[in-house]
N, C-alpha and C positions, 0 to 999 in steps of 0.2 A: 248721216250728221253725228259727229262724234259726240259718245254719250262717256261722260266723264266717270260716272255712276259706275259703267260696266267696266271701263277701264280699269276704276280704283279695285273694283271687286277681283278682276282677273289677276290685277297684281298682288293683293293680297292672297288669293288663292294659291298664287305660283309662290309668293314667299313662304307660305303656309307648309307649300309640300316640299320646297328645298330645306325648311329649317327640319322637316319631318326626315328628309332624305339624310341629311346630315348629322341628326341625331341617330338616325340606323347606323349609318356608317360609323359614327363614335361607338356605339355599342356593339357593331361588329367586331371593330378594330381592338376594342377593350376584350371582349372574349378571347378573341385570336391571340391578344398579348398576355392574357391570363394562361390561355391551354399552353402557349410557348413557354411561359415562365414555369408552369406545371411541371413540364416536358424537360425542362433544364435543370431545374432543382432535383426530378426523380432522376433523371439521367446521372447530375454529377454525384447523386448520393449514392446511387449503384457504386460509381466507378470508385469514390470515396471509401467505400465499406468494402470493394474487394482489393484497393490498393491498401487497405489498412490492415486485411486479413494476410495478404503476401506480405506485407510487412513484418506482422507479428511473426508469421512462419520462419521469415529470413532472421530474424534477429533470436527467436527461440530455438533455431539450429545453432547458431554460433555460440549461443549459452551454452547449450549442449554439449557441443564439441568441445568447447574450451573447458566445461566443468569435468569432461571424459579425462583430459588431459591433466588436470588440476589434481584430480583424485590419484594419479599415478604415482606422483612425485610430489617431495615438498618444493615449495616455491613460493614466490612473493604477490602470485596471483589470487583474486577473491572474487567467486561467482557467487552471487545471491542465488536462493533457491526458489525465489519468487520471481516468475518472469513476467514481462510486460512493461507498463508505463506508468508514469507519474506515483513512482515508489511501488509499483506493484500492485495498484490499488484496481484498475481495471481486470488483473488476473483474478484478484479476491471476490469480483462479481460474480464468479462460477461458483460461489458459496451455495447459489441456490439449487445447484445440483449434487451437492454434497449434502446427501439425505442418509447417510450411512449411520450406524450407531458405531461405538466405538471407536469414535474418531479423536485426534489428538488436535486441539487449539491452543496454540503457543503465542502469548502476547509479550513482546520484549522488543529490542533495537537491532541495529545491522550485525549485531554479535550473533542473534537466531536467525536473520536473514542468511549469514552465511556459515549457518553452523549445521544444523540437520541436511541429512541429504536423504529429500524425501525418497527418492527410488528404493532405499535399503531400509527404511521405515517398515514395521511390523503392522502398520496401521494408517488409514487416509490422515493425512495433514493438512489442516490449515494452517498457513505461518500469518497471523494475525499482527506484523511486525512490519517497523520502517526503517530507515537509516538512523534516523534521532528521535528518540522517545525520552518522555517523562512521566512522573506519575499520574499529571494531568492528562496527557495524551491516552492515558491506557482508558481511562473513562469514556475519551472519545472516540477511541477503536472499537469499543464495546458498542457504544451508541452505532457507529456506524453499521457493525455487523448485523445489529438489530433491524437497521432499516432496510439492508439487504434481505431480510428475512432467514438469518440464521435460526436455526433450531437446535438448541444445545438438549442432547436427552442424558439422561441420568447416567448412562454407561460412558459418556463422551469424558474425555477427561482435560480439563483446563489447566495449562502449564504456564506460569507467572515467571518469566525470566527475570532474574535481578544482578543488576552490577552496580559499579559506581556510576557511570554515565547515566543512569536513569535517574540520579537523581540532581542532576544537573539544573540549575536555577533559570530560566527564562518565562517569557512572555507568553500565552498562549498564542497570541499572533504570529510569534517567530517560530511555531513546532513546523517541522517538516510535513507531519502529518495534515495539519491544519492546512496549509498551504496547497496540499496535495488534493486536499478536499474541496477545497474552494475554486479548483481550477476549473476555468470554463464555465463559472458562476453554476456548477451542479450543485454544490451543496450549500446549506448556512452551517457555521459552528458556533455554537451560541457560548457564553460566559459561563454557563452551567454545565458546558462539555456536552451538550445534546447535539446531535445531528439532525438536521432535517433537508430531506430532498426539495431542490427549489420546483416551483410548478412548471417551467420549462426544462428542468434539469434533465431530462432525457434528452433534449438536442445537444445540451453540452456534454452529456455521454457519449454520443453518436459523433458527432462533427469534431469535438474536441480531442477526444480520445484517440479517434482514429486518425485525425492529423499530427497526434503526438507519436504514435506507431509509426506513421510514414518520416517523420523528423528523425526518429530514432534509427530506424532503418538507413536512410541516408547517410545519417552521421556515421553508423558501423560500417556502410560500404564505402563511405571516404577515407575513414581512418585503415580500411584496409587495403585500400587502393594505393592512397600515399605513402602508407609505411610497410606495405608487405603482410602485415601480421594486427590481430587486434587485440594485443597484448596489452596496449596503453589502456585500453577502456576496463581493463579489470586490475590494473596496477594501485596499488594503496600507499598511503603516505604513513610512515611512523609516527604518533601522536606523542607529545611530551608531556607526563602527567606531573613536572615540577611543581608549576604555580595552580595545576587544574581543581584541586582541591577547594581554589577560592570560588569556582562556581557551583559548589555543591550544596545542598540545602538538604541538612539533616536535622533541623527544627521539628518540633511537633506539629506544625501546619502541615509540613509535606509528609512526615513519615505517618500520623495521623490519618492523613488523605489516603495512602498506601493501605493501611489496614480497613479502612473503609470499602476500598475496593475489593480486597482479599474477603472480606466480609460479605459481599453483594452477590457471592456464590454459591451461597447457603444451600445445601441439597445437592449441589455436583460435586463430581470428584474433583478437587484442586491439588493441584502439587506446586511448589514453591521450587523453581531451581537457581540455588546461588550459583552462577556463572564463571565459566573458567576465567581465569587472569594470569596473565604474564608474571613470572617471578618480581620481575623489575617493577609493575604495578602495582603487586601486592605489598612492596617493600615502600613504596612511595605514600606521602602524606595521604594521598587522595584513598589509596588501597586501605592505611591504617584506620581512617576513619570511617570506611564503608563495613570493614570487618568489625569495628568497636560498635557499630551499630546492630549488626547482625547477630552478634553474641550478646549484647546487654538488652536488645530490647528486641528485634524481631525474634530469636528462636523461643524465648520464653512466650511471647504472644502466638507462635504458632502451637508450641507445647498445647497452651491452654485452651486451644482451639480444637486441637486433634487434627491439624493441619500437617500431610507430611511436608520433609522438603530435601531435596537432592543438593548434596555438598559436592560441586566441583570446581572449586575456588581453586586447589591445589593438584589439582592431578595430571596437569600438563608442565613440561617443561618449558623454556624459551623457544627451543628448537621444534617444538610442534606448532609454532604461529607462523603467519605470513606475515603480521605486521605485529605491532603493538596492543592489536585487542584480537585480531579474528584468526580461526585456527588455519593451518594450512590443509591442503586435501586429504592426505591420508590421516591426519587428526581428526578431522571430520567424520569419516568413515567410524573411528574407532569410537566418536564420542556417540555416534547415531546406535551404534552396534550397542554400547554402555547401557544407551536410554531404553533401547529395546528390553534388556533383561532388567533394568531398574523399576520402570514404570509395571511390568507384570509382577514383579516381587511386591513392589509398595500399593499399588492400585488393584490390579486386575486380580491377582491371588490364583493364576493360573498354575 
């Protein structure tokens, strides 16, 4: 006789077994999926890291080769002394390994980037500069270096490089430095100029910067392939300073900010470098305004504080420049040699 209760019991039991089986299958599939995903992520990360390393080696070799060529003859090419991506910020990350004393830390613009030849400098050099910089971004760079764990010793030299373009009036959000720091959501730059690494900033540092290294290498190789030379990557355009003075800010709001920045290095060896200018820049309204500020305001302030300065404004002729602002190769060597001599005389007393 058919027993409906027994049938129902078996049916429920079978359903329960089926549900349990499906549940176990889902768990197994989920675990398998997670394992596969982890393997893909780790493998992809290893490949990305390797390609980023290879890419940086390649672009650095191109930079080095071009620099060696540039240093032997006058020309129009400009090779920055800071290598890497995102305006060289990933190269500055090596600051954690720069633990030696008697190092030179240069704050400046692209003039600084393509000024000193590190290989011929008599001390370790940290080039804390970007292509475009203002008084505001000096504070941002200092905060960024602090985030990286930079330790400044009493025997280190802080060199603050000043030229007319440092006084360009611009919003903080338009700064090249700020844009580079915010790249891949690695850092947050606050309105008070402080820099903080985001919680997952290490992801941006690894994936974002390695991707940028690969992109730069591919771009460099593409130019080499299509044009037969990478010279176009280092060519610069002459900047007209006819109306440039209208972009400058020599009001107390800006100049006092500079003095606050300089004062912030009390207890350290600080030197101000009044950077080289082409004669045409010196004679422009831009150069005249800058020199007026230097003579009437900055130098009296530095003398009062006992802060030494190097005056390189008029030491080079027009022929020493590769464009309207940057020195050519031989002049860069001359400038570096001069720095070696002057820094010893002014600060190290050797």
